[in-house]
All heavy atoms as a GROMACS GRO file, in nm:
protein
  544
    1MET      N    1  20.792 -24.222 -11.531
    1MET     CA    2  20.740 -24.310 -11.426
    1MET      C    3  20.594 -24.289 -11.418
    1MET      O    4  20.518 -24.399 -11.391
    1MET     CB    5  20.806 -24.238 -11.300
    1MET     CG    6  20.772 -24.304 -11.170
    1MET     SD    7  20.862 -24.456 -11.153
    1MET     CE    8  20.791 -24.505 -10.987
    2ASN      N    9  20.519 -24.180 -11.452
    2ASN     CA   10  20.390 -24.165 -11.456
    2ASN      C   11  20.323 -24.259 -11.556
    2ASN      O   12  20.206 -24.300 -11.537
    2ASN     CB   13  20.344 -24.019 -11.468
    2ASN     CG   14  20.373 -23.940 -11.343
    2ASN    OD1   15  20.390 -23.994 -11.235
    2ASN    ND2   16  20.394 -23.806 -11.362
    3ARG      N   17  20.384 -24.273 -11.655
    3ARG     CA   18  20.322 -24.356 -11.773
    3ARG      C   19  20.315 -24.500 -11.724
    3ARG      O   20  20.229 -24.565 -11.755
    3ARG     CB   21  20.400 -24.337 -11.903
    3ARG     CG   22  20.389 -24.221 -11.968
    3ARG     CD   23  20.447 -24.215 -12.109
    3ARG     NE   24  20.423 -24.083 -12.171
    3ARG     CZ   25  20.436 -24.062 -12.304
    3ARG    NH1   26  20.470 -24.166 -12.369
    3ARG    NH2   27  20.412 -23.950 -12.357
    4LYS      N   28  20.422 -24.550 -11.664
    4LYS     CA   29  20.425 -24.680 -11.613
    4LYS      C   30  20.301 -24.704 -11.517
    4LYS      O   31  20.238 -24.807 -11.522
    4LYS     CB   32  20.564 -24.731 -11.551
    4LYS     CG   33  20.672 -24.736 -11.643
    4LYS     CD   34  20.790 -24.765 -11.582
    4LYS     CE   35  20.900 -24.784 -11.670
    4LYS     NZ   36  21.030 -24.822 -11.612
    5PHE      N   37  20.296 -24.604 -11.433
    5PHE     CA   38  20.179 -24.621 -11.337
    5PHE      C   39  20.051 -24.624 -11.388
    5PHE      O   40  19.966 -24.691 -11.366
    5PHE     CB   41  20.189 -24.510 -11.226
    5PHE     CG   42  20.080 -24.508 -11.123
    5PHE    CD1   43  20.070 -24.596 -11.019
    5PHE    CD2   44  19.969 -24.424 -11.146
    5PHE    CE1   45  19.976 -24.605 -10.935
    5PHE    CE2   46  19.864 -24.415 -11.051
    5PHE     CZ   47  19.876 -24.508 -10.943
    6LEU      N   48  20.035 -24.527 -11.496
    6LEU     CA   49  19.912 -24.518 -11.564
    6LEU      C   50  19.874 -24.644 -11.643
    6LEU      O   51  19.763 -24.697 -11.640
    6LEU     CB   52  19.913 -24.402 -11.668
    6LEU     CG   53  19.803 -24.382 -11.756
    6LEU    CD1   54  19.675 -24.355 -11.682
    6LEU    CD2   55  19.809 -24.268 -11.861
    7TRP      N   56  19.980 -24.715 -11.702
    7TRP     CA   57  19.952 -24.830 -11.788
    7TRP      C   58  19.925 -24.942 -11.679
    7TRP      O   59  19.835 -25.027 -11.713
    7TRP     CB   60  20.071 -24.864 -11.873
    7TRP     CG   61  20.067 -24.794 -11.990
    7TRP    CD1   62  20.161 -24.683 -12.023
    7TRP    CD2   63  19.986 -24.812 -12.106
    7TRP    NE1   64  20.124 -24.645 -12.151
    7TRP    CE2   65  20.015 -24.720 -12.208
    7TRP    CE3   66  19.872 -24.881 -12.134
    7TRP    CZ2   67  19.958 -24.691 -12.330
    7TRP    CZ3   68  19.805 -24.870 -12.248
    7TRP    CH2   69  19.845 -24.790 -12.339
    8ALA      N   70  19.987 -24.946 -11.570
    8ALA     CA   71  19.961 -25.038 -11.464
    8ALA      C   72  19.816 -25.036 -11.430
    8ALA      O   73  19.744 -25.129 -11.394
    8ALA     CB   74  20.065 -25.033 -11.352
    9ALA      N   75  19.777 -24.912 -11.384
    9ALA     CA   76  19.640 -24.889 -11.334
    9ALA      C   77  19.529 -24.923 -11.444
    9ALA      O   78  19.439 -24.990 -11.414
    9ALA     CB   79  19.625 -24.742 -11.298
   10LEU      N   80  19.570 -24.890 -11.559
   10LEU     CA   81  19.478 -24.923 -11.678
   10LEU      C   82  19.469 -25.075 -11.691
   10LEU      O   83  19.348 -25.127 -11.717
   10LEU     CB   84  19.522 -24.853 -11.809
   10LEU     CG   85  19.431 -24.855 -11.922
   10LEU    CD1   86  19.305 -24.769 -11.885
   10LEU    CD2   87  19.502 -24.772 -12.032
   11ALA      N   88  19.567 -25.151 -11.695
   11ALA     CA   89  19.582 -25.284 -11.704
   11ALA      C   90  19.497 -25.353 -11.593
   11ALA      O   91  19.424 -25.447 -11.612
   11ALA     CB   92  19.710 -25.342 -11.712
   12ALA      N   93  19.510 -25.305 -11.476
   12ALA     CA   94  19.445 -25.366 -11.357
   12ALA      C   95  19.293 -25.339 -11.373
   12ALA      O   96  19.220 -25.433 -11.333
   12ALA     CB   97  19.500 -25.292 -11.237
   13THR      N   98  19.262 -25.222 -11.411
   13THR     CA   99  19.108 -25.194 -11.433
   13THR      C  100  19.054 -25.281 -11.546
   13THR      O  101  18.938 -25.323 -11.524
   13THR     CB  102  19.098 -25.043 -11.463
   13THR    OG1  103  19.154 -24.956 -11.372
   13THR    CG2  104  18.960 -25.005 -11.485
   14ALA      N  105  19.134 -25.290 -11.647
   14ALA     CA  106  19.077 -25.373 -11.765
   14ALA      C  107  19.061 -25.527 -11.712
   14ALA      O  108  18.962 -25.591 -11.732
   14ALA     CB  109  19.168 -25.372 -11.878
   15ALA      N  110  19.148 -25.577 -11.626
   15ALA     CA  111  19.150 -25.706 -11.578
   15ALA      C  112  19.037 -25.728 -11.485
   15ALA      O  113  18.968 -25.839 -11.498
   15ALA     CB  114  19.280 -25.754 -11.503
   16LEU      N  115  19.010 -25.632 -11.395
   16LEU     CA  116  18.902 -25.629 -11.311
   16LEU      C  117  18.764 -25.632 -11.389
   16LEU      O  118  18.679 -25.693 -11.358
   16LEU     CB  119  18.903 -25.514 -11.212
   16LEU     CG  120  18.791 -25.506 -11.112
   16LEU    CD1  121  18.805 -25.627 -11.020
   16LEU    CD2  122  18.811 -25.385 -11.024
   17GLY      N  123  18.762 -25.545 -11.488
   17GLY     CA  124  18.640 -25.531 -11.569
   17GLY      C  125  18.612 -25.673 -11.644
   17GLY      O  126  18.504 -25.715 -11.661
   18THR      N  127  18.715 -25.735 -11.686
   18THR     CA  128  18.704 -25.864 -11.754
   18THR      C  129  18.637 -25.966 -11.669
   18THR      O  130  18.556 -26.045 -11.699
   18THR     CB  131  18.830 -25.921 -11.804
   18THR    OG1  132  18.890 -25.814 -11.905
   18THR    CG2  133  18.820 -26.049 -11.895
   19VAL      N  134  18.686 -25.972 -11.540
   19VAL     CA  135  18.639 -26.069 -11.452
   19VAL      C  136  18.498 -26.040 -11.398
   19VAL      O  137  18.410 -26.126 -11.380
   19VAL     CB  138  18.722 -26.075 -11.322
   19VAL    CG1  139  18.667 -26.155 -11.210
   19VAL    CG2  140  18.881 -26.129 -11.360
   20ALA      N  141  18.470 -25.905 -11.392
   20ALA     CA  142  18.335 -25.859 -11.328
   20ALA      C  143  18.234 -25.867 -11.427
   20ALA      O  144  18.104 -25.868 -11.394
   20ALA     CB  145  18.356 -25.716 -11.263
   21CYS      N  146  18.245 -25.847 -11.555
   21CYS     CA  147  18.149 -25.844 -11.654
   21CYS      C  148  18.080 -25.972 -11.686
   21CYS      O  149  18.148 -26.080 -11.685
   21CYS     CB  150  18.211 -25.792 -11.789
   21CYS     SG  151  18.253 -25.611 -11.770
   22GLU      N  152  17.962 -25.965 -11.711
   22GLU     CA  153  17.883 -26.078 -11.754
   22GLU      C  154  17.901 -26.092 -11.902
   22GLU      O  155  17.935 -26.003 -11.968
   22GLU     CB  156  17.737 -26.076 -11.713
   22GLU     CG  157  17.713 -26.075 -11.566
   22GLU     CD  158  17.568 -26.069 -11.535
   22GLU    OE1  159  17.484 -26.090 -11.610
   22GLU    OE2  160  17.537 -26.024 -11.413
   23LYS      N  161  17.856 -26.199 -11.959
   23LYS     CA  162  17.856 -26.215 -12.111
   23LYS      C  163  17.760 -26.116 -12.174
   23LYS      O  164  17.647 -26.100 -12.125
   23LYS     CB  165  17.797 -26.351 -12.138
   23LYS     CG  166  17.840 -26.408 -12.265
   23LYS     CD  167  17.801 -26.548 -12.272
   23LYS     CE  168  17.869 -26.614 -12.406
   23LYS     NZ  169  17.833 -26.754 -12.409
   24GLN      N  170  17.819 -26.049 -12.277
   24GLN     CA  171  17.750 -25.949 -12.350
   24GLN      C  172  17.656 -26.004 -12.454
   24GLN      O  173  17.706 -26.109 -12.520
   24GLN     CB  174  17.856 -25.848 -12.406
   24GLN     CG  175  17.928 -25.773 -12.324
   24GLN     CD  176  18.023 -25.673 -12.394
   24GLN    OE1  177  18.061 -25.715 -12.500
   24GLN    NE2  178  18.053 -25.565 -12.327
   25GLY      N  179  17.547 -25.935 -12.484
   25GLY     CA  180  17.477 -25.977 -12.591
   25GLY      C  181  17.512 -25.913 -12.720
   25GLY      O  182  17.589 -25.815 -12.717
   26PRO      N  183  17.438 -25.955 -12.828
   26PRO     CA  184  17.488 -25.906 -12.956
   26PRO      C  185  17.441 -25.758 -12.972
   26PRO      O  186  17.520 -25.682 -13.028
   26PRO     CB  187  17.407 -25.985 -13.054
   26PRO     CG  188  17.305 -26.055 -12.990
   26PRO     CD  189  17.349 -26.065 -12.838
   27VAL      N  190  17.348 -25.704 -12.914
   27VAL     CA  191  17.291 -25.569 -12.922
   27VAL      C  192  17.407 -25.484 -12.831
   27VAL      O  193  17.438 -25.367 -12.891
   27VAL     CB  194  17.159 -25.552 -12.861
   27VAL    CG1  195  17.124 -25.403 -12.857
   27VAL    CG2  196  17.061 -25.625 -12.943
   28GLU      N  197  17.444 -25.523 -12.717
   28GLU     CA  198  17.539 -25.456 -12.647
   28GLU      C  199  17.675 -25.441 -12.719
   28GLU      O  200  17.733 -25.348 -12.709
   28GLU     CB  201  17.564 -25.517 -12.498
   28GLU     CG  202  17.647 -25.437 -12.411
   28GLU     CD  203  17.657 -25.493 -12.270
   28GLU    OE1  204  17.587 -25.598 -12.247
   28GLU    OE2  205  17.716 -25.435 -12.191
   29ARG      N  206  17.720 -25.548 -12.769
   29ARG     CA  207  17.847 -25.548 -12.856
   29ARG      C  208  17.831 -25.449 -12.969
   29ARG      O  209  17.926 -25.371 -13.000
   29ARG     CB  210  17.881 -25.678 -12.904
   29ARG     CG  211  17.934 -25.759 -12.791
   29ARG     CD  212  18.009 -25.886 -12.848
   29ARG     NE  213  18.046 -25.964 -12.736
   29ARG     CZ  214  18.162 -26.037 -12.733
   29ARG    NH1  215  18.242 -26.028 -12.845
   29ARG    NH2  216  18.203 -26.100 -12.626
   30ALA      N  217  17.726 -25.454 -13.047
   30ALA     CA  218  17.690 -25.358 -13.154
   30ALA      C  219  17.695 -25.221 -13.108
   30ALA      O  220  17.760 -25.132 -13.173
   30ALA     CB  221  17.560 -25.396 -13.213
   31GLY      N  222  17.640 -25.182 -12.991
   31GLY     CA  223  17.650 -25.054 -12.938
   31GLY      C  224  17.786 -25.005 -12.905
   31GLY      O  225  17.824 -24.903 -12.931
   32GLU      N  226  17.861 -25.103 -12.859
   32GLU     CA  227  18.007 -25.065 -12.828
   32GLU      C  228  18.087 -25.040 -12.955
   32GLU      O  229  18.169 -24.947 -12.961
   32GLU     CB  230  18.079 -25.179 -12.752
   32GLU     CG  231  18.038 -25.194 -12.600
   32GLU     CD  232  18.120 -25.291 -12.536
   32GLU    OE1  233  18.200 -25.356 -12.593
   32GLU    OE2  234  18.100 -25.298 -12.414
   33GLU      N  235  18.058 -25.114 -13.068
   33GLU     CA  236  18.125 -25.088 -13.184
   33GLU      C  237  18.085 -24.959 -13.245
   33GLU      O  238  18.173 -24.885 -13.290
   33GLU     CB  239  18.086 -25.196 -13.278
   33GLU     CG  240  18.150 -25.344 -13.256
   33GLU     CD  241  18.297 -25.342 -13.255
   33GLU    OE1  242  18.353 -25.274 -13.339
   33GLU    OE2  243  18.348 -25.422 -13.175
   34VAL      N  244  17.963 -24.911 -13.233
   34VAL     CA  245  17.913 -24.785 -13.272
   34VAL      C  246  17.978 -24.679 -13.200
   34VAL      O  247  18.028 -24.581 -13.261
   34VAL     CB  248  17.762 -24.767 -13.274
   34VAL    CG1  249  17.721 -24.635 -13.290
   34VAL    CG2  250  17.691 -24.862 -13.364
   35ASP      N  251  17.987 -24.689 -13.076
   35ASP     CA  252  18.062 -24.592 -12.981
   35ASP      C  253  18.201 -24.579 -13.030
   35ASP      O  254  18.267 -24.471 -13.026
   35ASP     CB  255  18.058 -24.640 -12.836
   35ASP     CG  256  17.914 -24.611 -12.775
   35ASP    OD1  257  17.847 -24.540 -12.839
   35ASP    OD2  258  17.894 -24.678 -12.668
   36GLU      N  259  18.272 -24.690 -13.054
   36GLU     CA  260  18.406 -24.684 -13.096
   36GLU      C  261  18.425 -24.623 -13.225
   36GLU      O  262  18.532 -24.551 -13.249
   36GLU     CB  263  18.472 -24.828 -13.083
   36GLU     CG  264  18.494 -24.892 -12.961
   36GLU     CD  265  18.557 -25.024 -12.964
   36GLU    OE1  266  18.610 -25.075 -13.066
   36GLU    OE2  267  18.557 -25.100 -12.851
   37ALA      N  268  18.333 -24.656 -13.308
   37ALA     CA  269  18.349 -24.588 -13.456
   37ALA      C  270  18.338 -24.446 -13.451
   37ALA      O  271  18.409 -24.355 -13.500
   37ALA     CB  272  18.235 -24.650 -13.559
   38VAL      N  273  18.245 -24.394 -13.356
   38VAL     CA  274  18.225 -24.246 -13.335
   38VAL      C  275  18.351 -24.189 -13.280
   38VAL      O  276  18.388 -24.080 -13.320
   38VAL     CB  277  18.096 -24.218 -13.248
   38VAL    CG1  278  18.099 -24.074 -13.198
   38VAL    CG2  279  17.971 -24.249 -13.314
   39ASP      N  280  18.402 -24.248 -13.181
   39ASP     CA  281  18.526 -24.210 -13.114
   39ASP      C  282  18.634 -24.196 -13.222
   39ASP      O  283  18.716 -24.101 -13.226
   39ASP     CB  284  18.572 -24.294 -12.997
   39ASP     CG  285  18.486 -24.272 -12.875
   39ASP    OD1  286  18.412 -24.174 -12.866
   39ASP    OD2  287  18.503 -24.362 -12.789
   40THR      N  288  18.648 -24.290 -13.314
   40THR     CA  289  18.756 -24.307 -13.414
   40THR      C  290  18.736 -24.179 -13.510
   40THR      O  291  18.830 -24.108 -13.552
   40THR     CB  292  18.754 -24.425 -13.497
   40THR    OG1  293  18.779 -24.537 -13.391
   40THR    CG2  294  18.861 -24.445 -13.597
   41ILE      N  295  18.618 -24.154 -13.552
   41ILE     CA  296  18.584 -24.043 -13.633
   41ILE      C  297  18.615 -23.902 -13.565
   41ILE      O  298  18.680 -23.823 -13.630
   41ILE     CB  299  18.438 -24.041 -13.672
   41ILE    CG1  300  18.407 -24.153 -13.776
   41ILE    CG2  301  18.399 -23.912 -13.743
   41ILE    CD1  302  18.259 -24.179 -13.801
   42LYS      N  303  18.591 -23.903 -13.446
   42LYS     CA  304  18.618 -23.769 -13.354
   42LYS      C  305  18.776 -23.755 -13.349
   42LYS      O  306  18.816 -23.650 -13.348
   42LYS     CB  307  18.571 -23.778 -13.226
   42LYS     CG  308  18.411 -23.754 -13.215
   42LYS     CD  309  18.376 -23.754 -13.067
   42LYS     CE  310  18.223 -23.751 -13.055
   42LYS     NZ  311  18.174 -23.760 -12.912
   43ASN      N  312  18.856 -23.854 -13.346
   43ASN     CA  313  19.002 -23.860 -13.342
   43ASN      C  314  19.063 -23.841 -13.487
   43ASN      O  315  19.176 -23.866 -13.506
   43ASN     CB  316  19.048 -23.986 -13.271
   43ASN     CG  317  19.036 -23.979 -13.125
   43ASN    OD1  318  19.010 -23.867 -13.068
   43ASN    ND2  319  19.017 -24.102 -13.059
   44GLY      N  320  18.989 -23.829 -13.589
   44GLY     CA  321  19.043 -23.789 -13.722
   44GLY      C  322  19.083 -23.923 -13.792
   44GLY      O  323  19.164 -23.932 -13.866
   45GLY      N  324  19.013 -24.031 -13.757
   45GLY     CA  325  19.027 -24.163 -13.827
   45GLY      C  326  19.136 -24.247 -13.758
   45GLY      O  327  19.158 -24.358 -13.798
   46LYS      N  328  19.187 -24.199 -13.644
   46LYS     CA  329  19.292 -24.286 -13.563
   46LYS      C  330  19.220 -24.338 -13.446
   46LYS      O  331  19.150 -24.275 -13.364
   46LYS     CB  332  19.401 -24.185 -13.522
   46LYS     CG  333  19.486 -24.132 -13.622
   46LYS     CD  334  19.591 -24.050 -13.575
   46LYS     CE  335  19.687 -23.994 -13.686
   46LYS     NZ  336  19.782 -23.914 -13.647
   47GLU      N  337  19.229 -24.457 -13.428
   47GLU     CA  338  19.175 -24.536 -13.311
   47GLU      C  339  19.242 -24.500 -13.180
   47GLU      O  340  19.368 -24.505 -13.185
   47GLU     CB  341  19.171 -24.675 -13.337
   47GLU     CG  342  19.099 -24.757 -13.238
   47GLU     CD  343  19.091 -24.913 -13.266
   47GLU    OE1  344  19.170 -24.966 -13.338
   47GLU    OE2  345  19.007 -24.980 -13.204
   48SER      N  346  19.164 -24.460 -13.090
   48SER     CA  347  19.234 -24.429 -12.958
   48SER      C  348  19.288 -24.553 -12.892
   48SER      O  349  19.250 -24.657 -12.906
   48SER     CB  350  19.119 -24.358 -12.869
   48SER     OG  351  19.040 -24.454 -12.821
   49THR      N  352  19.376 -24.511 -12.796
   49THR     CA  353  19.437 -24.624 -12.721
   49THR      C  354  19.330 -24.695 -12.639
   49THR      O  355  19.344 -24.816 -12.615
   49THR     CB  356  19.543 -24.561 -12.631
   49THR    OG1  357  19.644 -24.495 -12.717
   49THR    CG2  358  19.620 -24.670 -12.545
   50ALA      N  359  19.242 -24.625 -12.580
   50ALA     CA  360  19.131 -24.682 -12.495
   50ALA      C  361  19.050 -24.780 -12.577
   50ALA      O  362  19.017 -24.885 -12.530
   50ALA     CB  363  19.040 -24.582 -12.446
   51ASN      N  364  19.015 -24.745 -12.709
   51ASN     CA  365  18.955 -24.845 -12.788
   51ASN      C  366  19.031 -24.963 -12.822
   51ASN      O  367  18.983 -25.082 -12.830
   51ASN     CB  368  18.912 -24.768 -12.927
   51ASN     CG  369  18.789 -24.679 -12.910
   51ASN    OD1  370  18.737 -24.669 -12.804
   51ASN    ND2  371  18.773 -24.591 -13.012
   52LYS      N  372  19.163 -24.941 -12.849
   52LYS     CA  373  19.250 -25.060 -12.873
   52LYS      C  374  19.255 -25.148 -12.747
   52LYS      O  375  19.244 -25.272 -12.767
   52LYS     CB  376  19.392 -25.012 -12.914
   52LYS     CG  377  19.400 -24.958 -13.037
   52LYS     CD  378  19.551 -24.895 -13.070
   52LYS     CE  379  19.552 -24.819 -13.210
   52LYS     NZ  380  19.692 -24.768 -13.230
   53LEU      N  381  19.267 -25.094 -12.633
   53LEU     CA  382  19.258 -25.171 -12.508
   53LEU      C  383  19.134 -25.245 -12.491
   53LEU      O  384  19.134 -25.360 -12.458
   53LEU     CB  385  19.289 -25.085 -12.393
   53LEU     CG  386  19.306 -25.147 -12.253
   53LEU    CD1  387  19.420 -25.247 -12.264
   53LEU    CD2  388  19.330 -25.048 -12.142
   54ASP      N  389  19.029 -25.176 -12.517
   54ASP     CA  390  18.891 -25.235 -12.507
   54ASP      C  391  18.877 -25.352 -12.606
   54ASP      O  392  18.822 -25.452 -12.571
   54ASP     CB  393  18.778 -25.138 -12.536
   54ASP     CG  394  18.653 -25.179 -12.488
   54ASP    OD1  395  18.634 -25.257 -12.386
   54ASP    OD2  396  18.550 -25.142 -12.555
   55ASP      N  397  18.932 -25.336 -12.726
   55ASP     CA  398  18.920 -25.445 -12.814
   55ASP      C  399  18.999 -25.577 -12.768
   55ASP      O  400  18.956 -25.678 -12.788
   55ASP     CB  401  18.981 -25.393 -12.951
   55ASP     CG  402  18.882 -25.302 -13.032
   55ASP    OD1  403  18.764 -25.294 -12.987
   55ASP    OD2  404  18.929 -25.242 -13.120
   56ALA      N  405  19.132 -25.543 -12.709
   56ALA     CA  406  19.210 -25.649 -12.669
   56ALA      C  407  19.141 -25.720 -12.553
   56ALA      O  408  19.146 -25.842 -12.540
   56ALA     CB  409  19.344 -25.587 -12.616
   57VAL      N  410  19.074 -25.651 -12.459
   57VAL     CA  411  18.998 -25.709 -12.358
   57VAL      C  412  18.885 -25.792 -12.410
   57VAL      O  413  18.862 -25.900 -12.362
   57VAL     CB  414  18.950 -25.602 -12.252
   57VAL    CG1  415  18.849 -25.658 -12.152
   57VAL    CG2  416  19.061 -25.543 -12.187
   58ASP      N  417  18.808 -25.737 -12.510
   58ASP     CA  418  18.708 -25.817 -12.555
   58ASP      C  419  18.756 -25.948 -12.628
   58ASP      O  420  18.688 -26.063 -12.599
   58ASP     CB  421  18.630 -25.733 -12.678
   58ASP     CG  422  18.542 -25.632 -12.610
   58ASP    OD1  423  18.509 -25.640 -12.490
   58ASP    OD2  424  18.506 -25.539 -12.681
   59GLU      N  425  18.878 -25.946 -12.692
   59GLU     CA  426  18.925 -26.068 -12.761
   59GLU      C  427  18.968 -26.163 -12.641
   59GLU      O  428  18.951 -26.279 -12.666
   59GLU     CB  429  19.037 -26.021 -12.849
   59GLU     CG  430  19.011 -25.951 -12.978
   59GLU     CD  431  19.123 -25.906 -13.049
   59GLU    OE1  432  19.235 -25.946 -13.022
   59GLU    OE2  433  19.097 -25.827 -13.148
   60ALA      N  434  19.023 -26.113 -12.542
   60ALA     CA  435  19.068 -26.202 -12.430
   60ALA      C  436  18.950 -26.258 -12.362
   60ALA      O  437  18.946 -26.387 -12.332
   60ALA     CB  438  19.149 -26.119 -12.333
   61ARG      N  439  18.840 -26.190 -12.352
   61ARG     CA  440  18.729 -26.242 -12.286
   61ARG      C  441  18.656 -26.345 -12.379
   61ARG      O  442  18.618 -26.445 -12.325
   61ARG     CB  443  18.625 -26.127 -12.259
   61ARG     CG  444  18.489 -26.185 -12.196
   61ARG     CD  445  18.379 -26.083 -12.186
   61ARG     NE  446  18.428 -25.948 -12.134
   61ARG     CZ  447  18.408 -25.835 -12.187
   61ARG    NH1  448  18.348 -25.833 -12.307
   61ARG    NH2  449  18.457 -25.716 -12.134
   62ASP      N  450  18.654 -26.325 -12.514
   62ASP     CA  451  18.607 -26.425 -12.596
   62ASP      C  452  18.675 -26.554 -12.593
   62ASP      O  453  18.621 -26.653 -12.590
   62ASP     CB  454  18.592 -26.368 -12.734
   62ASP     CG  455  18.489 -26.252 -12.751
   62ASP    OD1  456  18.404 -26.248 -12.672
   62ASP    OD2  457  18.504 -26.180 -12.859
   63ALA      N  458  18.818 -26.533 -12.595
   63ALA     CA  459  18.902 -26.654 -12.576
   63ALA      C  460  18.881 -26.726 -12.460
   63ALA      O  461  18.874 -26.855 -12.471
   63ALA     CB  462  19.040 -26.617 -12.602
   64ALA      N  463  18.868 -26.662 -12.351
   64ALA     CA  464  18.836 -26.729 -12.213
   64ALA      C  465  18.716 -26.811 -12.223
   64ALA      O  466  18.695 -26.917 -12.171
   64ALA     CB  467  18.840 -26.634 -12.114
   65GLU      N  468  18.602 -26.732 -12.275
   65GLU     CA  469  18.473 -26.793 -12.286
   65GLU      C  470  18.472 -26.908 -12.373
   65GLU      O  471  18.419 -27.027 -12.338
   65GLU     CB  472  18.365 -26.704 -12.336
   65GLU     CG  473  18.334 -26.607 -12.248
   65GLU     CD  474  18.244 -26.490 -12.300
   65GLU    OE1  475  18.207 -26.488 -12.418
   65GLU    OE2  476  18.212 -26.391 -12.218
   66ASP      N  477  18.542 -26.913 -12.490
   66ASP     CA  478  18.556 -27.032 -12.577
   66ASP      C  479  18.624 -27.149 -12.510
   66ASP      O  480  18.595 -27.266 -12.526
   66ASP     CB  481  18.629 -26.997 -12.707
   66ASP     CG  482  18.551 -26.898 -12.792
   66ASP    OD1  483  18.416 -26.890 -12.765
   66ASP    OD2  484  18.601 -26.836 -12.869
   67ALA      N  485  18.739 -27.118 -12.434
   67ALA     CA  486  18.800 -27.223 -12.360
   67ALA      C  487  18.725 -27.287 -12.244
   67ALA      O  488  18.726 -27.411 -12.243
   67ALA     CB  489  18.936 -27.168 -12.291
   68VAL      N  490  18.642 -27.206 -12.188
   68VAL     CA  491  18.549 -27.253 -12.082
   68VAL      C  492  18.436 -27.356 -12.150
   68VAL      O  493  18.400 -27.457 -12.105
   68VAL     CB  494  18.486 -27.151 -12.000
   68VAL    CG1  495  18.360 -27.208 -11.924
   68VAL    CG2  496  18.582 -27.081 -11.912
   69ASP      N  497  18.395 -27.299 -12.262
   69ASP     CA  498  18.281 -27.386 -12.327
   69ASP      C  499  18.357 -27.515 -12.384
   69ASP      O  500  18.285 -27.611 -12.380
   69ASP     CB  501  18.238 -27.305 -12.463
   69ASP     CG  502  18.151 -27.193 -12.408
   69ASP    OD1  503  18.092 -27.195 -12.298
   69ASP    OD2  504  18.125 -27.103 -12.495
   70ASP      N  505  18.476 -27.500 -12.436
   70ASP     CA  506  18.536 -27.631 -12.487
   70ASP      C  507  18.570 -27.724 -12.359
   70ASP      O  508  18.551 -27.845 -12.382
   70ASP     CB  509  18.670 -27.592 -12.551
   70ASP     CG  510  18.652 -27.528 -12.692
   70ASP    OD1  511  18.538 -27.542 -12.736
   70ASP    OD2  512  18.745 -27.467 -12.735
   71ALA      N  513  18.600 -27.679 -12.246
   71ALA     CA  514  18.622 -27.765 -12.132
   71ALA      C  515  18.494 -27.824 -12.078
   71ALA      O  516  18.499 -27.935 -12.035
   71ALA     CB  517  18.696 -27.673 -12.025
   72LYS      N  518  18.383 -27.751 -12.088
   72LYS     CA  519  18.265 -27.811 -12.043
   72LYS      C  520  18.209 -27.927 -12.136
   72LYS      O  521  18.150 -28.016 -12.093
   72LYS     CB  522  18.153 -27.702 -12.051
   72LYS     CG  523  18.165 -27.601 -11.932
   72LYS     CD  524  18.048 -27.491 -11.944
   72LYS     CE  525  18.055 -27.399 -11.826
   72LYS     NZ  526  17.946 -27.288 -11.833
   73LYS      N  527  18.249 -27.915 -12.265
   73LYS     CA  528  18.199 -28.022 -12.364
   73LYS      C  529  18.280 -28.147 -12.335
   73LYS      O  530  18.240 -28.253 -12.384
   73LYS     CB  531  18.232 -27.973 -12.501
   73LYS     CG  532  18.142 -27.869 -12.546
   73LYS     CD  533  18.170 -27.828 -12.690
   73LYS     CE  534  18.085 -27.697 -12.734
   73LYS     NZ  535  18.110 -27.652 -12.864
   74LYS      N  536  18.390 -28.144 -12.270
   74LYS     CA  537  18.480 -28.271 -12.257
   74LYS      C  538  18.435 -28.336 -12.137
   74LYS      O  539  18.383 -28.335 -12.051
   74LYS     CB  540  18.632 -28.236 -12.237
   74LYS     CG  541  18.680 -28.181 -12.363
   74LYS     CD  542  18.824 -28.132 -12.372
   74LYS     CE  543  18.871 -28.091 -12.494
   74LYS     NZ  544  19.011 -28.067 -12.493
   0.00000   0.00000   0.00000
């Protein structure tokens, strides 16, 4: 039961973060990638769940931005 609540809270936080964040620049994204690489090394080469979730949120944000850009062009 606690895991379900944790995942729901994590998903809600990620969704809120996606809506609240502004567009990231290339330097900010590079910094995040470095942070994730350091975390992966600290975890013995295994990517943490938080990093996987962060990657999924970034991909969703990119897809949403692309969709908005395509809609603006039409």
